[in-house]
C-alpha positions in Angstrom: -18.4 28.8 59.4 -16.6 25.7 58.2 -15.6 25.7 54.5 -17.7 23.3 52.4 -14.6 21.3 51.3 -14.2 20.1 55.0 -17.8 18.8 55.2 -18.7 15.2 54.5 -21.3 12.8 55.9 -19.4 10.5 58.2 -20.7 7.8 60.5 -18.6 6.2 63.2 -20.2 2.9 64.2 -18.9 1.3 67.5 -20.2 -2.0 68.8 -21.1 -1.9 72.5 -18.7 -4.0 74.7 -18.3 -6.2 71.6 -16.4 -9.3 72.8 -18.3 -9.4 76.1 -21.6 -8.8 74.4 -21.0 -11.8 72.0 -20.2 -14.0 75.0 -23.3 -12.9 76.9 -25.4 -13.4 73.8 -24.2 -17.0 73.3 -24.3 -17.8 77.0 -27.6 -16.5 78.6 -26.2 -17.3 82.1 -23.8 -14.4 81.7 -26.5 -11.8 80.9 -26.6 -9.0 83.4 -23.4 -10.1 85.1 -19.9 -8.6 85.2 -17.9 -10.4 82.6 -14.3 -10.0 81.6 -13.1 -11.6 78.3 -9.5 -12.8 78.6 -7.2 -13.5 81.6 -8.1 -15.4 84.8 -8.4 -14.6 88.5 -4.6 -14.9 88.9 -3.1 -14.0 85.5 -3.5 -12.3 82.2 -5.0 -9.1 80.8 -8.7 -8.2 80.3 -9.4 -8.0 76.6 -12.9 -6.6 77.0 -15.3 -5.9 79.9 -19.1 -6.0 79.9 -21.0 -2.8 81.0 -21.8 -4.5 84.3 -18.1 -5.0 84.9 -17.3 -1.4 83.8 -19.4 -0.1 86.7 -16.6 -1.4 89.0 -13.9 0.5 87.1 -12.8 -2.5 85.0 -11.5 -1.7 81.6 -9.7 -3.4 78.7 -5.9 -3.8 79.0 -6.3 -4.0 82.8 -4.4 -6.8 84.6 -6.8 -9.5 85.5 -5.6 -9.6 89.1 -6.6 -5.9 89.5 -10.0 -6.6 87.9 -10.6 -9.4 90.4 -9.7 -7.1 93.3 -12.1 -4.5 92.0 -14.9 -7.0 91.5 -14.4 -10.4 93.3 -17.5 -11.9 91.6 -16.4 -11.0 88.1 -16.7 -13.9 85.6 -13.6 -14.5 83.4 -14.4 -15.9 80.0 -11.9 -17.3 77.5 -11.9 -15.2 74.3 -13.1 -16.8 71.0 -11.5 -14.5 68.4 -12.6 -16.6 65.4 -16.2 -16.1 66.5 -15.7 -12.4 66.9 -14.2 -12.2 63.4 -17.2 -14.0 61.9 -19.6 -11.6 63.6 -17.5 -8.6 62.5 -17.6 -9.8 58.9 -21.4 -10.1 59.2 -21.6 -6.5 60.4 -19.4 -5.2 57.7 -21.6 -6.8 55.0 -24.4 -4.6 56.4 -22.2 -1.5 56.0 -21.4 -2.4 52.4 -25.1 -2.4 51.5 -25.0 1.4 52.2 -21.6 2.5 51.0 -18.3 1.1 49.7 -16.4 3.7 51.7 -15.9 1.7 54.8 -12.8 2.0 56.9 -12.5 -0.6 59.7 -10.6 0.5 62.7 -10.9 -2.9 64.5 -13.3 -5.8 64.6 -15.8 -3.7 66.5 -15.7 -0.2 64.9 -15.6 1.5 61.5 -16.0 4.8 59.7 -18.5 5.0 56.9 -18.6 7.9 54.4 -22.3 8.2 53.3 -22.0 11.5 51.5 -23.4 9.5 48.7 -25.0 6.2 49.6 -26.3 3.2 47.6 -29.9 3.4 48.9 -30.5 7.1 48.2 -31.4 7.8 51.8 -31.4 11.5 52.4 -29.8 11.8 55.8 -26.8 10.2 57.5 -28.8 10.2 60.8 -31.4 7.9 59.2 -28.7 5.7 57.7 -27.0 5.2 61.1 -30.3 4.4 62.7 -31.2 1.9 60.0 -27.7 0.2 60.2 -27.9 -0.1 64.0 -31.4 -1.7 63.7 -30.1 -4.1 61.1 -27.2 -5.1 63.3 -29.5 -5.8 66.2 -31.9 -7.8 64.0 -29.2 -10.0 62.4 -26.8 -10.4 65.4 -28.8 -9.5 68.5 -26.0 -7.1 69.4 -26.3 -3.4 70.0 -24.2 -0.7 68.4 -23.7 3.0 68.9 -23.0 5.7 66.3 -21.7 9.2 65.9 -22.6 11.2 62.8 -20.9 14.5 61.7 -18.9 16.3 59.1 -15.6 14.4 59.6 -14.0 11.4 61.3 -12.8 13.2 64.4 -16.2 14.7 65.4 -18.1 11.5 64.5 -15.7 9.4 66.6 -16.2 11.7 69.6 -20.0 11.8 69.0 -20.3 8.0 69.1 -19.4 7.9 72.8 -22.1 10.4 73.8 -25.2 8.2 73.9 -23.5 4.8 74.5 -24.6 2.1 74.8 -27.2 1.5 72.1 -27.6 5.1 71.0 -26.4 7.6 68.5 -25.6 11.3 68.3 -25.6 13.7 65.3 -23.5 16.8 65.4 -24.9 19.0 62.7 -22.5 21.2 60.5 -23.7 24.4 62.2 -23.3 22.9 65.6 -19.7 21.5 65.2 -17.9 24.6 66.3 -20.0 25.2 69.5 -19.7 21.5 70.3 -16.0 21.5 70.0 -15.6 24.8 72.0 -17.5 23.3 74.9 -15.9 19.8 74.7 -13.6 19.0 77.7 -10.0 18.4 76.5 -10.0 14.9 77.9 -12.9 14.0 75.5 -10.9 15.0 72.4 -10.1 11.7 70.6 -6.4 11.2 70.4 -5.4 13.4 73.3 -4.1 11.0 76.0 -3.8 11.5 79.7 -0.3 12.9 79.7 -1.1 15.5 76.9 -4.4 16.4 78.6 -2.5 16.9 81.9 0.0 19.2 80.2 -2.8 21.1 78.5 -4.5 21.7 81.9 -1.3 23.0 83.3 -1.2 25.5 80.4 -4.8 26.5 81.2 -6.4 24.5 78.4 -9.4 22.8 79.9 -12.0 23.0 77.0 -11.9 23.3 73.2 -12.5 27.1 73.6 -9.3 27.4 75.6 -7.4 25.4 72.9 -8.8 27.6 70.2 -7.2 30.7 71.9 -3.7 29.4 71.1 -2.2 30.3 67.7 -0.5 27.8 65.5 3.2 28.7 66.2 2.6 28.5 69.9 0.9 25.1 69.7 3.7 23.7 67.5 6.3 25.0 70.0 4.6 23.3 72.9 3.4 20.1 71.2 5.5 19.7 68.0 3.8 18.3 64.9 0.7 17.4 66.9 0.2 21.2 67.5 -1.0 21.6 63.9 -3.4 18.7 64.4 -4.8 20.3 67.6 -5.1 23.7 65.8 -7.2 22.2 63.0 -9.5 19.8 64.8 -10.7 22.3 67.3 -11.8 24.4 64.3 -13.6 21.5 62.6 -10.9 21.3 59.9 -10.0 17.7 59.0 -9.4 16.3 55.5 -8.6 12.7 56.6 -10.8 10.7 54.2 -12.4 7.3 54.9 -10.0 4.8 53.4 -11.7 1.6 52.4 -8.4 -0.3 51.8 -6.8 0.6 55.0 -3.1 -0.3 54.9 -2.1 -2.9 57.5 1.1 -1.8 59.3 2.1 -4.9 61.1 1.3 -8.6 61.8 1.9 -10.0 65.2 1.2 -12.7 67.8 1.8 -12.8 71.5 1.0 -14.9 74.6 0.6 -14.2 78.3 1.7 -17.1 80.5 -0.1 -18.5 83.5 3.2 -18.9 85.3 6.2 -16.7 84.7 9.0 -18.2 82.7 12.8 -17.5 82.9 14.6 -20.7 81.8 16.3 -20.3 78.4 14.7 -23.5 77.1 11.2 -22.4 78.1 11.6 -19.0 76.5 12.8 -20.5 73.2 10.0 -23.1 73.3 7.3 -20.5 73.8 8.8 -18.2 71.1 8.7 -21.1 68.7 5.0 -21.6 69.4 4.3 -17.9 68.9 6.3 -18.0 65.7 4.2 -20.8 64.3 1.0 -18.8 64.9 2.5 -15.7 63.4 3.7 -17.5 60.3 0.2 -18.8 59.6 -1.0 -15.2 59.8 1.8 -14.0 57.5 0.9 -16.7 55.0 -2.8 -16.0 55.0 -2.1 -12.3 54.5 0.5 -13.0 51.8 2.6 -10.4 53.6 6.3 -9.6 53.8 8.1 -7.0 55.9 11.5 -5.6 56.8 11.3 -5.1 60.6 11.0 -7.9 63.2 10.2 -7.0 66.9 10.5 -9.0 70.1 8.2 -7.9 72.9 8.9 -8.9 76.5 6.9 -8.1 79.6 8.4 -9.1 82.9 6.5 -10.3 86.0 6.3 -6.7 87.4 4.7 -5.5 84.1 7.9 -3.7 82.9 7.8 -3.9 79.1 10.6 -3.9 76.5 10.8 -4.2 72.7 13.8 -5.1 70.6 13.7 -4.6 66.9 15.9 -5.3 63.8 15.3 -4.0 60.3 16.5 -6.0 57.3 17.6 -4.3 54.0 15.1 -6.6 52.2 11.6 -7.9 52.6 11.2 -11.2 54.4 8.4 -13.7 55.2 10.4 -16.8 55.9 9.6 -18.4 59.3 13.2 -19.5 59.7 14.7 -16.1 58.9 12.3 -14.3 61.3 12.8 -16.8 64.1 16.6 -16.7 63.9 16.6 -13.0 64.3 14.1 -13.1 67.2 16.4 -15.6 69.0 19.3 -13.2 68.5 17.2 -10.3 69.9 16.4 -12.5 73.0 20.1 -12.4 73.9 20.5 -8.6 73.6 20.7 -9.0 76.5 19.0 -12.1 77.9 16.1 -11.0 80.2 17.1 -10.7 83.9 13.6 -11.0 85.2 11.0 -13.7 84.9 8.8 -13.1 81.8 4.9 -13.1 81.8 4.4 -12.2 78.2 6.2 -12.7 74.9 5.3 -11.4 71.5 6.7 -11.3 67.9 5.7 -8.7 65.3 6.6 -8.3 61.6 6.2 -4.6 60.5 7.4 -2.2 57.8 5.2 -4.3 55.5 5.2 -4.3 51.7 1.9 -2.8 50.6 0.4 -1.3 47.4 -0.9 2.1 48.4 -3.8 3.5 46.6 -5.6 6.9 46.7 -9.2 6.3 47.7 -10.1 10.0 48.1 -13.2 11.1 46.2 -14.6 14.5 45.5 -18.4 14.9 45.4 -20.8 17.8 45.8 -22.3 17.8 49.3 -25.8 18.5 50.4 -25.9 19.8 54.0 -28.8 17.5 55.0 -27.8 15.4 57.9 
């Protein structure tokens, strides 16, 4: 039995193949075809793949050249991020009609705490269904949803009936659900950790539950405490409406590898111009600047410097980035450059709320 203080009504809404679906919606010729947003046949990285493309094993963050080998008739589409942002804003306005406790994770997914909701709807399941219907009617895009007692279980549940479906894990069903859940399905457990767990005989939640806290901490460090709690349905991470932004960045993948000193500096200057616009629009300042380099063979390196004061000056950031470029100067041709400002200055606020819960999902 999970203690009542650990039970809330949480919905995780996840748009289905968001970028690709927007492109298919706006270009009917792409409907029903394998589409990759981002990259090209020769270069770049897939930002998103349609469900037709996923049947060929194509996933986001995959090199475009690999995607093309897996599916020679794939259609590469240039991303239109401003359009995606506008659609995302439209979807979030729908969320806010039901609750102010909305925590966006990205443009295409968010957590909603509907323990109390603005429309007085009795069940979170009905709210999720209504929201998904509203999204379809207003954007012609489908969304999936997971509904349960906390963010972790809701996130896992939203994948179960994708695309265009939803799944509710009732409070009394959470423990059996987690016990029978394969370790690789646990949100936040990556391939390497899952492989380590399998070697230790942990294949399902019920196996993980057999391990006591000290043993988990010994094997997995601080994460051991997290694993101990989530498999028992214990998570107090609240939905944070004013999610604190941790970094602002910009990067670019090149059609042709670059290596000449003048070319690298010129491209970094272009990236810095884009980043500075984002810093200005966010009214942000930070202490840490990071240069990201990915070579032609996909080997990636980052170099960072932390100031003893907050900065947002384009000149100050760029000067430090150029210094980092020479520490040391890259030996291999470069396919991607990126600049990030992190360790941002933020005003943190506590958005946690305490309300009496009715166990009607």
